[in-house]
N, C-alpha and C positions, 0 to 999 in steps of 0.2 A: 504493500499499499505505499502510495507517495505520501511524503510528509506535506503537511500544512505550510504554504509560503508566507511568511511576514517580511514587508518590505518596511523598512525604517529609514525615513528621509528626515535629515537635520532641516532646518528651516532657514535661518539667517546665512546668507551666502551660499546655499545649496539650491533651495527652492527659489529664495529672493536673490537679488543682485546686492542688497544693502543690508547693513544691520539695523534691524527693525527697531531696538530700542531708542537708537539715536534719532531715526526718521520719525517715530512716532512721538519722541520729546518735542522735536522741531515743530510737527503738525499741530501739536496741542497746545504748545505753549508760546510758539513764534521765535524767530530766529535770535532775536536780541535777549530773551531770557534764556534761551539755549545757551548762548555763548556766556552770558553772566554766570549761570550755574555752572558751567564746565571751567571757567576761570577760577571759580570758588574751589572746585574740587581738584584743581591742577596738581597741588603737593600731593595728594592722595593717587592720582593719576600716575604721577611719576614713581611713587612708591611701588604701584602696582607692576610697572613697566620692569622695576628693578627686581620684581618678584619678592618684595618684602611685605606686601599688602595683598590679602586675598582677594580673587575674583568676586565671590559672592557678597564679602562685606562691602566694596566699593560698590557694586550694583545694586545693593539693598539701600545704601546711604543715597545714592544718586536719585533711585526712585522715589524713597521717602521725600527728599527735597522737594521733587515736582509734584507728587500726588498724595502725599499723606493729607488726610482730611476731606478728601473728595468721595461724593456718595457713589456707591457701586453703580446705580442706574447711569449718572453722569459720565462715569468712567467708561462704562460699556457702550454707551452712545457714540463717544469720542473713537471706540475702538471699531465700530461699525463703518463710521465716516472715514477714519482712516483707511481701512480696506477699501472701502468703496472708492476713495480718491487715489490709490495707490496700486491698482493692479498691473501697472506698466512694470513694477519691480519684479513680477513672478518672471522666472527664466521660462523662455519659449521650449526650451529642451527639457526642462522639469515638467512642464505641463504635459507636453507629448508622452514622456517617460510614465507619467502618472496615469495618463489615459490608457496606455498600452497594458499597464499592470491590472488596471479596474477591468479590462477587457477579459483579461484572464481569470477574474476573480480571486486575485490574491488580496490578502489583507494588508491594508497601507495604514501605517502610522506616522505621524509628524513626531520626532522626538527632539526637544529643543531647550536650550537654556533661556528662551524667550519667554514673556508673560502669556498665559494661556489664553486670557480675554482677548487680545488682538490678534492671536493665531487662528482663533475660532472662525471669525467671518471670512477670513482667507481660505481655511480649510473647507467651510461650506462651499465656497465657489468652484473649489478643486474637487468636490465630493468625496472628500476625506472624512470620516467621522471618529477617529481614534486620535487622540492627542495626549501625549505624554510631555509636560513641560514645568516649569517654574509658576506656581501658583500663588496669589496675593492673600493675604490676611485681611479680613474686615471684623468690626466690632459688632456688638448686638444691634446697633443702629444701621448696620449695612454701609458703614463709612470705612475707607481705606485706612489702616493704621500706618501704612509705610513700610510694614514689614512683610515678608514672604511667609506663606503658611507651608511651604515644603522647601527642603533644601534646592539650591539652585541646580537645575538639571543640566550638569555640565559634566565631562569627563567619568569618573566610575559612577557618578549618580545616574548617569543615562542607563547604565546597565542594571543598577539596583532598580530603578523604577521600571525597567522593562522586565526584569524578572518577577517584580511585584504583579504585573498585569498578565504576566505570561509566564509563568513558573515552570511549566512541563518543557524544559528545553530540549530534550531528546525528540519531541514530538513536532518540532517544526524547523523548516529551513530558512534561515534569517539572511536577507540581503540589507546592507547598509549603505547609504549615500551620505557623505560629508565633506567639509572643506576646511578642517581646521583641527588644531591640537585638541581641542574638546572632544573630538570625535574618536579619538585614538583606541580608548577602551572598549567602545562600541565595536569598532573594525575588529579590534582582536577577539570579540566575542561572536563575531559573524561568521556566517558560510562562505559569503561573499562580500566584497567591499569595494566601493568605488569613491575614489577620492577626486574631487573636482570634475567629475565624469560630465556634468550637465552645463559646464561653462560655454 
């Protein structure tokens, strides 16, 4: 009996041409606030580049600075608008490859460090239902706390989260698409891997 096929696509830089966190901040806050915010975080950005400050801490602090205190409904509305206005960042080769896998009835997932809320409207347009990604924390009043409710879905965490949703590893054949160091552990876990194959 042939094993079930699961196709795992990274999102930023693999399905898209750009980093969607940066694009989302610019879209929702405007160029001036975007530049000011990143100037404010420039010491931490340098520390991250020097590998003395962690990826997830920096990302959460930037996210908190821009979005803490926003209602979930307002945030999700911006996510929908962002996807609707940025379909041009979807790689044509990625769309074609996804459509080919859909025709074969393979199970397709997006596995990404980006925030699930703005991946969802892109995924809906691509007819992908399964998303494994970084998720945001909201309080009892449905307001963003600025923190993440999951670990940043990057590196080893991609494998951890995949196994949580698909624990029976011996029962499926895994094909992974990615474009960065954050996909290395997923590549090592996959049966087939494609690095920057959709550019």
